[in-house]
C-alpha positions in Angstrom: 41.0 -25.9 -31.1 38.9 -27.6 -28.0 35.1 -26.7 -28.3 33.5 -23.7 -26.5 33.4 -24.5 -22.8 29.4 -22.5 -23.4 28.6 -25.2 -25.7 29.6 -28.6 -24.0 28.0 -31.4 -22.3 28.7 -32.9 -19.4 30.2 -35.9 -20.5 32.3 -34.0 -23.0 33.7 -31.3 -20.0 34.6 -34.6 -18.3 37.1 -35.5 -21.1 39.0 -32.7 -21.4 42.6 -33.1 -20.9 44.0 -29.5 -19.0 45.3 -28.0 -22.3 41.5 -28.8 -24.0 39.8 -27.2 -21.1 42.2 -24.3 -20.7 41.3 -23.5 -24.6 38.0 -24.4 -24.1 37.7 -21.2 -21.6 39.6 -19.2 -24.2 37.5 -19.9 -27.0 34.5 -18.3 -24.9 35.7 -15.0 -25.6 35.1 -13.8 -21.9 31.7 -15.8 -21.4 32.9 -18.2 -18.6 31.2 -18.0 -15.2 33.1 -19.2 -11.7 30.6 -19.3 -8.7 32.6 -19.0 -5.0 30.8 -21.3 -2.6 30.9 -22.9 0.9 30.3 -26.3 1.0 31.5 -26.2 5.0 28.7 -24.1 6.0 25.1 -24.8 5.8 23.5 -24.6 2.2 21.0 -22.0 1.7 18.3 -24.7 0.4 19.1 -27.1 3.1 19.5 -29.9 1.6 21.2 -28.9 -1.9 25.0 -28.3 -1.7 25.3 -24.4 -2.4 27.8 -25.8 -5.5 25.2 -27.5 -7.2 22.4 -24.3 -6.4 25.3 -22.1 -8.3 25.5 -24.7 -11.0 21.9 -24.9 -11.6 21.9 -20.7 -11.6 24.3 -20.7 -14.5 27.6 -21.0 -13.1 30.3 -22.4 -15.3 32.7 -23.2 -12.7 32.2 -24.2 -9.3 34.9 -22.7 -7.0 34.8 -24.3 -3.6 36.3 -21.9 -0.6 36.6 -23.4 2.5 37.8 -26.6 1.2 40.1 -29.0 3.6 41.8 -31.8 0.9 42.5 -33.6 4.1 39.0 -33.2 5.7 36.2 -33.1 2.2 33.4 -32.2 3.0 30.4 -30.3 1.3 27.1 -30.0 3.3 24.3 -31.8 1.6 25.8 -34.1 -0.6 25.0 -37.0 -0.6 26.7 -40.2 1.2 29.4 -40.8 -0.4 33.7 -41.5 1.1 35.2 -38.5 1.8 37.7 -39.1 -1.1 34.7 -39.1 -4.0 33.2 -35.7 -2.5 34.6 -34.0 -5.3 34.0 -36.5 -8.4 30.4 -36.7 -6.0 30.1 -33.2 -7.2 31.1 -33.4 -10.7 28.8 -36.1 -11.7 26.1 -34.4 -9.7 26.6 -31.2 -11.7 28.5 -32.2 -14.6 30.7 -28.8 -13.7 34.2 -27.9 -13.9 35.2 -28.0 -10.1 38.2 -26.1 -8.5 39.2 -25.0 -5.0 41.3 -22.3 -3.2 44.7 -22.8 -1.7 45.7 -20.2 0.5 49.8 -20.1 1.0 49.5 -18.6 4.4 52.5 -18.8 7.2 52.5 -22.5 8.5 53.0 -20.6 12.3 49.7 -18.8 11.7 47.5 -22.2 11.3 45.1 -22.4 14.2 46.5 -19.4 15.8 43.1 -17.4 14.8 40.0 -16.8 16.8 38.7 -20.1 17.0 35.1 -18.9 16.0 36.3 -16.9 12.7 34.9 -18.1 9.7 38.4 -17.9 7.8 41.0 -19.8 10.3 42.9 -22.0 8.5 43.3 -25.7 8.8 46.3 -27.9 7.5 44.3 -29.3 4.2 43.9 -25.6 3.1 47.2 -24.6 2.9 48.7 -24.4 -0.3 51.6 -27.1 -0.5 52.4 -29.3 -3.0 50.9 -32.0 -0.9 47.7 -30.6 -0.6 47.8 -30.2 -4.4 48.5 -33.9 -5.4 45.7 -34.7 -3.1 43.5 -32.2 -4.7 44.3 -33.8 -8.0 43.6 -37.1 -6.8 40.2 -36.2 -5.2 39.2 -35.2 -9.1 40.0 -31.1 -8.8 40.7 -29.7 -12.2 41.8 -26.1 -11.0 43.5 -24.9 -7.6 43.5 -21.3 -7.1 46.1 -19.8 -4.7 44.8 -16.9 -3.1 43.5 -15.4 0.7 40.9 -15.1 2.5 40.3 -11.9 4.4 42.8 -11.4 7.5 44.8 -14.6 6.7 47.8 -12.3 5.7 48.7 -14.0 1.9 51.4 -12.0 0.6 52.3 -11.9 -3.5 56.2 -13.3 -2.8 54.0 -16.7 -0.7 51.9 -16.9 -3.9 54.4 -17.1 -6.2 57.1 -19.4 -3.8 53.9 -22.0 -3.5 53.1 -21.8 -7.2 56.6 -23.3 -7.9 56.4 -25.7 -5.5 52.6 -26.7 -6.9 53.7 -26.6 -10.6 56.5 -29.3 -10.3 54.4 -31.2 -8.0 50.8 -31.5 -9.8 51.2 -29.0 -12.6 50.7 -31.3 -15.0 47.1 -32.6 -13.7 45.7 -29.0 -12.3 44.9 -25.8 -13.7 47.1 -23.5 -11.9 45.4 -20.2 -11.0 47.0 -17.2 -8.5 46.4 -13.9 -7.6 44.3 -11.7 -5.3 40.7 -10.1 -4.9 42.0 -7.8 -2.3 44.8 -6.9 0.0 43.8 -10.5 2.7 45.5 -8.6 5.1 48.8 -7.3 3.9 49.7 -4.0 4.4 51.0 -2.1 1.3 49.7 -4.6 -1.3 45.9 -3.4 -1.4 44.1 -0.9 -3.7 45.8 -1.1 -7.1 49.0 -2.4 -5.3 47.2 -6.1 -5.2 48.7 -6.8 -8.5 51.3 -5.3 -10.7 53.6 -6.1 -14.3 55.7 -7.6 -12.0 53.9 -10.1 -9.8 51.7 -11.0 -13.6 55.5 -12.1 -14.4 56.2 -13.4 -11.2 53.5 -15.9 -11.2 53.6 -16.5 -14.8 57.0 -17.7 -14.6 55.9 -19.7 -11.4 53.8 -21.5 -13.3 50.3 -20.1 -13.3 47.8 -20.8 -16.3 45.5 -18.3 -14.7 46.2 -14.9 -12.8 43.3 -13.7 -10.7 42.5 -9.8 -10.0 39.8 -8.1 -8.6 37.5 -6.8 -10.9 37.2 -2.8 -10.9 34.8 -1.6 -8.7 35.3 -3.8 -6.2 38.7 -2.5 -4.4 39.3 1.2 -3.9 41.5 2.2 -7.4 40.6 -0.8 -9.4 39.6 1.0 -12.7 38.4 -0.2 -15.8 41.8 1.0 -17.0 43.9 -0.5 -14.7 42.2 -3.8 -15.1 42.4 -3.5 -18.8 46.4 -2.5 -18.6 46.7 -5.5 -16.5 44.5 -7.9 -18.3 46.9 -6.9 -21.6 49.7 -7.9 -19.4 48.4 -11.5 -18.6 47.4 -11.9 -21.9 50.9 -11.2 -23.4 52.4 -13.8 -20.9 50.1 -16.2 -22.7 47.9 -16.5 -19.6 44.3 -16.1 -18.9 42.5 -13.6 -17.0 40.6 -14.2 -14.2 38.4 -11.1 -12.1 36.9 -11.5 -9.0 34.5 -10.1 -6.9 35.7 -11.0 -3.9 34.6 -7.9 -1.3 30.7 -9.2 -0.5 29.7 -7.0 -3.5 28.5 -10.6 -4.8 25.4 -9.3 -2.0 24.6 -6.0 -4.1 21.7 -5.4 -6.1 21.9 -6.9 -9.9 22.0 -3.2 -11.5 25.6 -3.0 -9.4 26.1 -6.6 -10.6 25.5 -6.1 -14.3 27.9 -3.0 -14.4 31.0 -4.9 -12.6 30.1 -7.4 -15.5 30.0 -5.2 -18.3 33.4 -3.7 -17.3 35.4 -7.0 -16.6 34.0 -8.0 -20.2 35.7 -4.2 -21.5 38.7 -5.1 -19.6 39.4 -8.6 -21.1 38.6 -11.0 -18.6 38.4 -14.8 -19.9 36.8 -16.1 -16.5 34.7 -13.9 -14.6 34.2 -14.5 -10.8 31.6 -14.2 -8.5 32.4 -14.5 -4.8 30.8 -16.5 -1.9 29.3 -14.3 0.6 26.0 -12.5 -0.7 24.6 -14.7 1.5 26.5 -16.9 4.4 28.2 -19.8 1.3 27.5 -18.3 -2.0 25.9 -14.9 -3.7 22.4 -13.7 -4.1 20.8 -16.2 -6.2 19.6 -13.7 -8.4 23.2 -11.9 -9.2 24.4 -15.2 -10.3 22.1 -15.1 -13.1 22.4 -11.4 -13.6 25.8 -11.7 -14.5 25.8 -14.8 -16.6 22.8 -12.8 -18.5 25.3 -9.9 -18.6 28.0 -11.7 -20.1 26.5 -14.0 -22.5 22.8 -13.1 -22.6 19.8 -15.4 -22.0 20.1 -18.0 -24.3 23.6 -19.0 -23.1 22.1 -18.7 -19.7 19.4 -20.7 -19.9 20.7 -23.6 -21.9 23.9 -24.0 -19.2 20.7 -24.1 -16.6 18.4 -26.7 -19.0 21.0 -28.7 -20.5 20.7 -32.4 -18.8 23.9 -33.4 -16.9 23.1 -37.2 -18.7 23.7 -35.5 -21.9 
């Protein structure tokens, strides 16, 4: 059994294989925090990336949204060649790094409002080629999901997952699911994910199944999440609950309540979204979530541990 992620130094994390990293996450028993950030937006601290900021506040996994594997960009990162973007972020933070890829209809790429935050680009598509590029960049995990209004359907996620699993499944942790309807009528509320989709994704090669956190989407209750996560674990996948509906910008009491419901539901990984402020969750909410699921000792230890260890 691999050492628990919450006990690992940066040097230990860097040596993990895919299987060891999955075992290390599972061994934390619901105490792993994934923080989503947008590096293509101006950083909140100006000359420090949002991902570094999130790591300093207690995040274990840095999930990069709107990250284009063909045009890598993280504002405020030191000047390195584009192909070294992810490795430089890992060098600076010592954290696990993941990115979102979206199985959007190729005909829709570039057809949305050019000023829209979520406008698709070819390097963000959930394709086998992009997954291989992600692995070459040093990404540890890809999450197949959809941003608001991009029309990502569950059957498209499964199709992309099968292709990516064949192409890069040995090198990348593969996560799949939805944290909101992503613009698809009929796949909202408690129909965002059902046991059918869990089986579909597991059979297609998913290591981690993503679902909305209780209280973040209408109809998504603690009981609903617990039942679905029980099924996820029966399929020998890990479960990631997600705050993807801007409640990462709510008050800390709301965040703590959601965190504890996710813990009770059985989450292995807790996700907090990227638009509490433009580009990341409210800073105090990242730390509040961390303390809620693992206490001050592990939270402050993570914040204080040198990346040179």
